[in-house]
C-alpha positions as a printed NumPy array, in Angstrom:
array([[-280.735,  100.067, -195.14 ],
       [-281.232,   96.452, -194.499],
       [-283.45 ,   97.18 , -191.69 ],
       [-285.874,   99.896, -190.976],
       [-285.337,  101.059, -187.377],
       [-288.294,  101.725, -185.166],
       [-289.36 ,  101.556, -181.603],
       [-292.355,   99.589, -180.756],
       [-294.824,  100.486, -177.993],
       [-295.658,   97.194, -176.429],
       [-297.33 ,   98.348, -173.148],
       [-300.276,   96.09 , -172.357],
       [-300.068,   94.423, -175.691],
       [-299.826,   90.518, -175.802],
       [-296.547,   89.054, -177.266],
       [-295.527,   85.41 , -177.513],
       [-292.127,   83.736, -176.692],
       [-291.846,   80.162, -177.927],
       [-289.33 ,   78.37 , -175.755],
       [-288.718,   77.447, -172.106],
       [-285.022,   77.803, -171.52 ],
       [-282.527,   80.511, -170.607],
       [-282.679,   82.42 , -173.821],
       [-286.404,   82.382, -173.759],
       [-286.358,   83.676, -170.225],
       [-283.979,   86.491, -171.248],
       [-286.218,   87.478, -174.111],
       [-289.318,   87.402, -171.911],
       [-287.516,   89.569, -169.36 ],
       [-286.797,   92.368, -171.851],
       [-290.334,   92.305, -173.166],
       [-291.64 ,   92.672, -169.524],
       [-289.506,   95.684, -169.096],
       [-291.092,   97.218, -172.079],
       [-294.565,   96.546, -170.441],
       [-295.856,   93.763, -172.676],
       [-298.077,   91.012, -171.612],
       [-295.913,   87.951, -172.195],
       [-297.098,   84.449, -172.892],
       [-294.551,   81.614, -173.058],
       [-295.276,   78.41 , -174.927],
       [-293.144,   75.287, -174.334],
       [-293.745,   71.773, -172.973],
       [-291.545,   72.447, -170.021],
       [-290.163,   75.64 , -168.45 ],
       [-286.718,   76.187, -166.888],
       [-286.294,   77.673, -163.342],
       [-286.233,   81.291, -164.447],
       [-289.448,   81.134, -166.461],
       [-291.075,   79.023, -163.785],
       [-290.52 ,   81.793, -161.179],
       [-291.967,   84.283, -163.45 ],
       [-295.067,   82.189, -164.162],
       [-295.573,   81.475, -160.458],
       [-295.206,   85.123, -159.706],
       [-297.973,   85.739, -162.205],
       [-295.878,   87.86 , -164.492],
       [-295.911,   85.31 , -167.396],
       [-298.804,   83.31 , -168.904],
       [-297.667,   79.632, -169.768],
       [-299.021,   77.505, -172.561],
       [-298.019,   73.939, -172.136],
       [-297.396,   71.76 , -175.161],
       [-295.822,   71.518, -178.611],
       [-296.172,   74.784, -180.859],
       [-299.478,   75.361, -182.596],
       [-300.293,   78.335, -185.035],
       [-303.233,   79.194, -183.008],
       [-300.877,   80.37 , -180.364],
       [-300.464,   83.476, -182.467],
       [-304.06 ,   84.537, -182.217],
       [-304.303,   88.031, -180.936],
       [-300.489,   88.691, -180.264],
       [-298.656,   91.638, -181.717],
       [-295.236,   89.945, -182.381],
       [-293.604,   86.73 , -181.554],
       [-290.02 ,   85.51 , -180.685],
       [-288.945,   81.856, -181.304],
       [-286.167,   80.844, -178.76 ],
       [-286.111,   77.187, -178.898],
       [-283.138,   74.995, -179.668],
       [-285.185,   72.993, -182.432],
       [-284.658,   74.544, -185.786],
       [-287.822,   72.769, -186.954],
       [-289.896,   74.312, -184.331],
       [-288.222,   77.817, -184.952],
       [-288.924,   77.368, -188.789],
       [-292.573,   76.591, -188.093],
       [-293.051,   79.519, -185.862],
       [-291.639,   81.787, -188.489],
       [-293.754,   80.367, -191.322],
       [-296.949,   80.721, -189.2  ],
       [-296.047,   84.32 , -188.285],
       [-295.251,   85.145, -191.929],
       [-298.543,   83.809, -193.086],
       [-300.347,   86.173, -190.564],
       [-298.226,   89.181, -191.562],
       [-296.916,   89.222, -188.065],
       [-293.317,   90.342, -187.103],
       [-291.285,   87.397, -185.799],
       [-287.721,   87.166, -184.384],
       [-285.996,   83.753, -184.484],
       [-282.958,   83.93 , -182.026],
       [-279.668,   83.653, -183.896],
       [-281.298,   83.142, -187.289],
       [-281.405,   86.475, -189.259],
       [-282.619,   84.681, -192.402],
       [-285.888,   83.635, -190.533],
       [-286.412,   86.919, -188.737],
       [-288.621,   89.854, -189.934],
       [-287.231,   91.959, -187.136],
       [-284.001,   91.986, -185.082],
       [-283.611,   92.713, -181.268],
       [-280.969,   95.397, -180.883],
       [-278.308,   95.884, -178.289],
       [-279.797,   98.639, -176.113],
       [-278.369,  101.623, -174.049],
       [-281.104,  102.458, -171.552],
       [-281.316,  106.004, -170.308],
       [-285.173,  106.098, -170.104],
       [-286.859,  107.772, -171.661],
       [-283.898,  108.092, -173.784],
       [-283.048,  104.723, -175.49 ],
       [-280.309,  103.99 , -178.009],
       [-280.588,  100.818, -180.108],
       [-277.736,   99.248, -182.037],
       [-278.053,   96.671, -184.666],
       [-275.711,   94.831, -187.113],
       [-278.664,   93.487, -189.01 ],
       [-278.178,   90.173, -187.274],
       [-274.718,   89.694, -188.968],
       [-272.431,   90.539, -186.144],
       [-273.907,   90.556, -182.541],
       [-270.381,   90.968, -181.017],
       [-269.98 ,   94.102, -183.032],
       [-273.19 ,   95.583, -181.849],
       [-272.399,   94.793, -178.229],
       [-269.092,   96.53 , -178.565],
       [-270.696,   99.599, -179.883],
       [-273.193,   99.607, -177.098],
       [-270.116,   99.432, -174.628],
       [-268.751,  102.503, -176.241],
       [-271.94 ,  104.443, -176.148],
       [-272.487,  103.407, -172.592],
       [-269.447,  105.328, -171.702],
       [-270.498,  108.604, -173.373],
       [-274.016,  108.887, -171.811],
       [-274.126,  109.816, -168.055],
       [-276.992,  108.009, -166.194],
       [-278.432,  111.408, -165.337],
       [-279.235,  112.029, -169.198],
       [-282.634,  110.18 , -168.485],
       [-283.532,  112.518, -165.739],
       [-282.804,  115.523, -168.131],
       [-285.079,  114.091, -170.951],
       [-287.765,  113.563, -168.4  ],
       [-287.485,  117.219, -167.283],
       [-287.272,  118.572, -170.605],
       [-290.563,  116.648, -171.611],
       [-292.368,  118.097, -168.676],
       [-291.324,  121.657, -169.614],
       [-291.783,  121.197, -173.418],
       [-295.183,  122.955, -173.635],
       [-293.819,  125.981, -171.693],
       [-290.523,  126.09 , -173.647],
       [-292.552,  126.031, -177.001],
       [-294.824,  128.915, -175.516],
       [-291.945,  130.957, -174.141],
       [-289.819,  130.561, -177.312],
       [-292.081,  130.226, -180.465],
       [-288.965,  130.904, -182.701],
       [-287.396,  127.54 , -183.77 ],
       [-283.906,  128.895, -183.815],
       [-284.172,  130.364, -180.412],
       [-285.797,  127.203, -179.007],
       [-282.867,  125.024, -180.444],
       [-280.477,  127.347, -178.65 ],
       [-282.341,  126.983, -175.493],
       [-282.132,  123.088, -175.691],
       [-278.458,  123.392, -176.2  ],
       [-278.263,  125.265, -173.091],
       [-280.33 ,  122.812, -171.306],
       [-278.095,  119.985, -172.337],
       [-274.711,  121.844, -171.676],
       [-275.604,  124.103, -168.783],
       [-276.419,  124.165, -165.035],
       [-279.493,  122.117, -165.274],
       [-277.567,  119.136, -166.517],
       [-274.842,  119.785, -163.995],
       [-277.275,  119.728, -161.206],
       [-278.811,  116.468, -162.173],
       [-275.201,  114.951, -162.451],
       [-274.816,  115.952, -158.9  ],
       [-278.235,  114.384, -157.996],
       [-279.8  ,  117.622, -156.964],
       [-283.097,  117.542, -159.146],
       [-284.765,  120.457, -157.239],
       [-281.92 ,  122.789, -158.047],
       [-281.912,  121.741, -161.608],
       [-285.59 ,  122.371, -162.003],
       [-285.26 ,  125.735, -160.366],
       [-282.279,  126.775, -162.849],
       [-284.666,  125.688, -165.776],
       [-287.542,  127.829, -164.243],
       [-285.249,  130.617, -163.715],
       [-284.002,  130.567, -167.388],
       [-287.51 ,  130.463, -168.84 ],
       [-288.315,  133.728, -166.972],
       [-285.343,  135.304, -168.648],
       [-285.238,  136.889, -172.09 ],
       [-282.254,  134.888, -173.002],
       [-280.572,  132.079, -171.121],
       [-276.751,  132.662, -170.28 ],
       [-274.542,  129.72 , -170.58 ],
       [-272.164,  130.058, -167.769],
       [-268.673,  128.385, -167.849],
       [-267.712,  125.78 , -165.32 ],
       [-264.681,  123.753, -164.208],
       [-264.401,  119.992, -163.796],
       [-261.598,  118.785, -161.511],
       [-260.765,  115.483, -163.111],
       [-258.291,  112.776, -161.678],
       [-256.258,  111.351, -164.697],
       [-255.093,  108.355, -162.695],
       [-251.438,  107.165, -162.761],
       [-251.032,  107.149, -166.461],
       [-252.648,  104.231, -168.119],
       [-255.626,  105.438, -170.074],
       [-257.433,  102.288, -169.426],
       [-257.685,  103.292, -165.818],
       [-259.664,  106.522, -166.549],
       [-263.157,  106.52 , -165.181],
       [-266.158,  106.817, -167.436],
       [-266.854,  110.197, -166.006],
       [-263.379,  111.223, -166.561],
       [-263.534,  110.208, -170.218],
       [-266.904,  112.088, -170.62 ],
       [-265.288,  115.258, -169.27 ],
       [-262.42 ,  115.063, -171.572],
       [-264.739,  114.706, -174.552],
       [-266.915,  117.74 , -173.45 ],
       [-263.932,  120.016, -172.447],
       [-263.278,  123.41 , -174.338],
       [-260.032,  123.926, -172.32 ],
       [-257.785,  121.387, -170.623],
       [-255.325,  122.577, -168.035],
       [-253.058,  119.498, -167.331],
       [-250.283,  118.684, -165.048],
       [-246.77 ,  117.765, -166.336],
       [-247.213,  114.057, -165.372],
       [-250.509,  113.511, -167.137],
       [-249.449,  110.992, -169.801],
       [-249.753,  111.661, -173.464],
       [-251.989,  108.438, -173.792],
       [-254.53 ,  110.011, -171.485],
       [-254.449,  113.341, -173.28 ],
       [-255.011,  111.514, -176.439],
       [-258.456,  110.484, -175.21 ],
       [-259.615,  114.142, -175.032],
       [-261.735,  116.123, -177.457],
       [-259.612,  116.858, -180.535],
       [-260.307,  120.582, -180.771],
       [-259.975,  121.255, -177.087],
       [-257.319,  123.824, -176.118],
       [-254.69 ,  122.148, -174.097],
       [-252.442,  124.199, -171.75 ],
       [-249.666,  122.566, -169.706],
       [-249.527,  124.096, -166.132],
       [-247.491,  121.519, -164.474],
       [-244.967,  122.396, -161.71 ],
       [-241.312,  121.833, -162.483],
       [-238.367,  121.528, -160.086],
       [-236.68 ,  124.847, -159.064],
       [-239.618,  127.085, -160.087],
       [-241.842,  129.167, -157.862],
       [-244.687,  126.655, -157.107],
       [-246.814,  129.204, -155.454],
       [-246.658,  131.463, -158.456],
       [-247.503,  128.555, -160.765],
       [-250.506,  127.665, -158.61 ],
       [-251.742,  131.284, -158.678],
       [-251.465,  131.196, -162.397],
       [-253.595,  127.979, -162.58 ],
       [-256.156,  129.596, -160.422],
       [-256.319,  132.641, -162.706],
       [-256.632,  130.423, -165.911],
       [-259.493,  128.439, -164.528],
       [-261.577,  131.44 , -163.695],
       [-260.716,  133.294, -166.812],
       [-261.716,  130.532, -169.144],
       [-264.854,  129.661, -167.124],
       [-265.963,  133.328, -167.032],
       [-265.587,  133.319, -170.775],
       [-268.309,  130.584, -170.974],
       [-266.012,  127.644, -171.431],
       [-266.04 ,  124.148, -170.005],
       [-262.573,  123.888, -168.368],
       [-261.118,  120.525, -167.305],
       [-258.498,  120.779, -164.682],
       [-256.706,  117.525, -165.285],
       [-254.457,  116.219, -162.428],
       [-252.461,  113.001, -162.133],
       [-253.737,  110.375, -159.898],
       [-256.584,  111.711, -157.64 ],
       [-256.91 ,  115.553, -157.228],
       [-257.592,  115.39 , -153.622],
       [-254.596,  113.24 , -152.648],
       [-251.55 ,  115.499, -152.396],
       [-252.973,  117.374, -155.559],
       [-254.042,  120.718, -154.146],
       [-257.51 ,  119.987, -155.436],
       [-258.915,  121.447, -152.234],
       [-257.15 ,  124.771, -152.716],
       [-258.382,  124.988, -156.315],
       [-262.072,  124.388, -155.503],
       [-261.861,  126.993, -152.735],
       [-260.527,  129.48 , -155.333],
       [-263.358,  128.731, -157.661],
       [-266.043,  129.047, -154.976],
       [-264.597,  132.341, -153.867],
       [-265.   ,  133.557, -157.492],
       [-268.504,  132.175, -157.956],
       [-267.565,  129.58 , -160.628],
       [-269.59 ,  126.375, -161.037],
       [-267.414,  123.216, -160.467],
       [-267.731,  119.53 , -160.074],
       [-265.266,  116.794, -159.269],
       [-264.276,  113.409, -161.062],
       [-262.05 ,  111.364, -158.667],
       [-259.152,  109.469, -160.088],
       [-257.182,  106.309, -159.122],
       [-254.421,  107.397, -156.952],
       [-250.958,  106.265, -157.325],
       [-250.864,  104.21 , -154.239],
       [-253.749,  102.104, -155.5  ],
       [-252.596,  101.746, -158.971],
       [-248.826,  101.176, -158.455],
       [-249.303,   98.599, -155.774],
       [-251.873,   96.763, -157.658],
       [-249.663,   96.701, -160.855],
       [-246.731,   95.603, -158.745],
       [-248.664,   92.772, -157.203],
       [-248.548,   94.277, -153.699],
       [-251.784,   94.239, -151.617],
       [-251.697,   97.311, -149.346],
       [-253.548,   95.384, -146.607],
       [-253.284,   91.802, -145.699],
       [-254.922,   90.142, -142.627],
       [-251.583,   88.487, -141.591],
       [-249.566,   91.554, -141.653],
       [-251.251,   94.9  , -142.329],
       [-254.371,   96.086, -141.016],
       [-254.063,   99.754, -141.992],
       [-252.566,  101.838, -144.809],
       [-250.951,  105.388, -144.429],
       [-250.752,  107.608, -147.444],
       [-248.157,  110.322, -146.92 ],
       [-245.704,  112.535, -148.82 ],
       [-241.958,  112.578, -148.717],
       [-241.785,  116.336, -148.798],
       [-240.481,  116.486, -145.242],
       [-238.944,  119.646, -143.751],
       [-235.405,  120.009, -142.481],
       [-234.548,  117.296, -139.921],
       [-237.752,  115.385, -140.706],
       [-239.914,  117.959, -139.024],
       [-243.672,  117.861, -139.935],
       [-244.053,  114.155, -139.824],
       [-245.295,  111.843, -136.905],
       [-242.264,  109.458, -137.314],
       [-243.133,  107.446, -134.286],
       [-246.63 ,  106.768, -135.784],
       [-245.304,  105.868, -139.157],
       [-242.666,  103.487, -137.63 ],
       [-245.379,  101.403, -135.939],
       [-245.545,   97.876, -137.177],
       [-248.514,   95.834, -138.858],
       [-249.289,   98.754, -141.137],
       [-248.416,   99.593, -144.659],
       [-246.8  ,  102.944, -145.773],
       [-247.424,  104.404, -149.28 ],
       [-245.161,  107.4  , -149.644],
       [-245.518,  109.767, -152.565],
       [-242.707,  111.762, -154.195],
       [-240.153,  109.86 , -152.12 ],
       [-237.195,  109.134, -154.561],
       [-235.242,  112.375, -153.793],
       [-235.37 ,  111.718, -149.94 ],
       [-235.295,  108.063, -149.955],
       [-232.156,  107.576, -147.885],
       [-233.368,  110.07 , -145.181],
       [-236.889,  108.52 , -145.107],
       [-235.545,  105.028, -144.515],
       [-233.09 ,  106.395, -141.863],
       [-235.692,  108.238, -140.027],
       [-238.143,  105.264, -139.819],
       [-235.241,  103.09 , -138.553],
       [-234.422,  105.579, -135.885],
       [-237.891,  105.844, -134.723],
       [-238.245,  102.054, -134.248],
       [-239.088,  100.355, -137.643],
       [-236.85 ,   97.383, -138.074],
       [-234.066,   97.814, -140.61 ],
       [-235.03 ,   94.539, -142.279],
       [-238.725,   95.699, -142.939],
       [-239.492,   94.92 , -146.553],
       [-239.864,   97.897, -148.802],
       [-240.558,   98.395, -152.574],
       [-240.042,  101.247, -154.941],
       [-242.351,  101.32 , -157.922],
       [-241.17 ,  103.524, -160.899],
       [-243.69 ,  104.558, -163.709],
       [-246.461,  102.62 , -162.063],
       [-249.07 ,  101.261, -164.655],
       [-247.11 ,  102.839, -167.542],
       [-244.849,  101.328, -170.129],
       [-241.395,  100.906, -168.587],
       [-242.767,  100.164, -165.087],
       [-239.945,   98.945, -162.773],
       [-240.381,   97.557, -159.289],
       [-237.344,   97.326, -156.947],
       [-237.493,   95.314, -153.853],
       [-235.306,   95.498, -150.769],
       [-235.477,   96.561, -147.136],
       [-235.384,   99.759, -145.176],
       [-231.559,   99.335, -144.884],
       [-230.697,   98.457, -148.528],
       [-233.407,  100.164, -150.689],
       [-231.712,  103.606, -150.963],
       [-228.38 ,  102.107, -152.328],
       [-230.181,   99.78 , -154.684],
       [-232.333,  102.632, -156.098],
       [-229.171,  104.56 , -156.712],
       [-227.569,  101.72 , -158.43 ],
       [-230.487,  101.058, -160.783],
       [-231.136,  104.974, -161.305],
       [-234.754,  104.824, -160.066],
       [-236.347,  108.235, -160.896],
       [-239.63 ,  109.983, -160.438],
       [-242.384,  109.366, -160.772],
       [-242.045,  106.446, -158.271],
       [-244.091,  105.246, -155.177],
       [-242.479,  104.041, -152.132],
       [-244.216,  101.101, -150.199],
       [-242.984,  100.089, -146.778],
       [-244.301,   97.052, -144.792],
       [-244.459,   93.243, -144.748],
       [-246.837,   93.342, -147.793],
       [-244.056,   94.707, -149.996],
       [-242.338,   91.293, -149.955],
       [-245.396,   89.727, -151.712],
       [-244.603,   91.767, -154.829],
       [-241.52 ,   89.629, -155.321],
       [-243.736,   86.612, -156.407],
       [-247.234,   88.263, -157.182],
       [-246.02 ,   90.82 , -159.63 ],
       [-247.626,   90.568, -163.105],
       [-246.909,   93.846, -164.927],
       [-243.631,   95.576, -166.023],
       [-240.377,   94.349, -164.886],
       [-238.692,   93.641, -161.316],
       [-235.244,   95.025, -160.979],
       [-232.885,   92.494, -159.587],
       [-231.729,   93.178, -156.027],
       [-228.236,   94.071, -154.965],
       [-226.541,   92.107, -152.198],
       [-223.767,   93.277, -149.892],
       [-221.208,   92.038, -152.506],
       [-222.622,   94.234, -155.254],
       [-224.076,   91.364, -157.178],
       [-227.536,   90.39 , -158.294],
       [-228.474,   87.004, -156.802],
       [-231.246,   84.911, -158.208],
       [-234.48 ,   86.702, -157.281],
       [-237.498,   85.189, -155.504],
       [-239.447,   86.422, -158.487],
       [-238.273,   83.295, -160.495],
       [-241.511,   81.581, -159.385],
       [-243.364,   84.275, -161.385],
       [-241.698,   83.495, -164.559],
       [-238.987,   86.065, -164.691],
       [-235.376,   84.777, -165.047],
       [-232.415,   87.072, -164.782],
       [-228.861,   86.509, -165.944],
       [-226.261,   85.003, -163.688],
       [-224.963,   87.182, -160.761],
       [-222.813,   90.033, -162.011],
       [-221.597,   93.388, -160.703],
       [-223.775,   96.452, -160.741],
       [-222.124,   99.523, -161.963],
       [-222.623,  102.83 , -160.177],
       [-223.543,  104.707, -163.324],
       [-225.287,  103.112, -166.515],
       [-223.148,  102.753, -169.555]])
């Protein structure tokens, strides 16, 4: 090792920062967070350090650096833009056998300040020995995604009960198993839900038992629209903690590749033509069976599990069977597809509200408030609308929505191969058929849909079809996309 890693206790101990600018202020702030008594030495101070000095949080020595500034301090940081001053600070510190860090100068540093992941009392420090600060920062970002913010509360709780745990479990092996349970079981789960009283009660109850039982649990996770970059941090953590993943048909391979490698993956997606109620009942049974076997089950659903995803039904079944569960929301298709197509769902000039609805309408359109959906100055985001597109558009026109209302159909939103088709309520169905638009696709209706013709930035825009069956130059030319000259559109792909 080039460096020996250690964590220094600087509480109530004097430290020196030489420098008065922004970098010195940043170093002083970090030292203050560690509880150090900070002195800053510099002829002048910037605004940040001036505020700290005026507030009495930092002591200021005015003037040029002198070695006697090092009297009685535990360590020193040189953070000036003068290499000569930095070198003098390092030389004086070395002569006194004192640790010194010269910012951005590993050769003149006897210690390095690492990148830090702070989940106090748990602290993770990453260092590249001063050779590649950007690499250390990248590693910190990755570790940040793996550690839930409640882990600090868990460490604090474990520290409080450590004497009782040692007394209750004198055998080292049994004690290690107990700590594994503490990290993976209901105590950690209650803390993630911000219910510390229940977490502590679960810990106390476990200490009263002869042997703690690690119950299984289910995490209902929204996988988003398909782009793995749109997974939330909590979703990524859940995928990396899962023993079993029950995933829908539309969850992308890219998202599944982010999961723990040895997790059992079971596809439970519903397919056209099958008995969906029987499939849902099978999903319910699988969740309970694996959880009762002590496993962590991730029920992975496309988009958000509570937006047309039957997530509520699944939680009700779990609760009825006494299975612990939690929920990680996902980015629903309406938000992701619209954003990737450059369509704002609301706009102060044309849309003050958004309605999310599903196209699974009953015969003759029963089950929908068509008069309400046809009202103007609102955006409609309609899920699963490709199969009923012509009927949807017809019903909206019949109930008062103008036939020339802009509409857009976004296929494979946020995924490779995204296509956006723009038209009106009157033309969109024919255009979708001509271009073979298929599920998964989201339908957006309202004045905001027109903005996607010029604001789109991801994937491709399908050229519109006019009444002559040709593709005129699109408005999207302004966005940098140029189509071929007008030509007929075939009714079937060649």
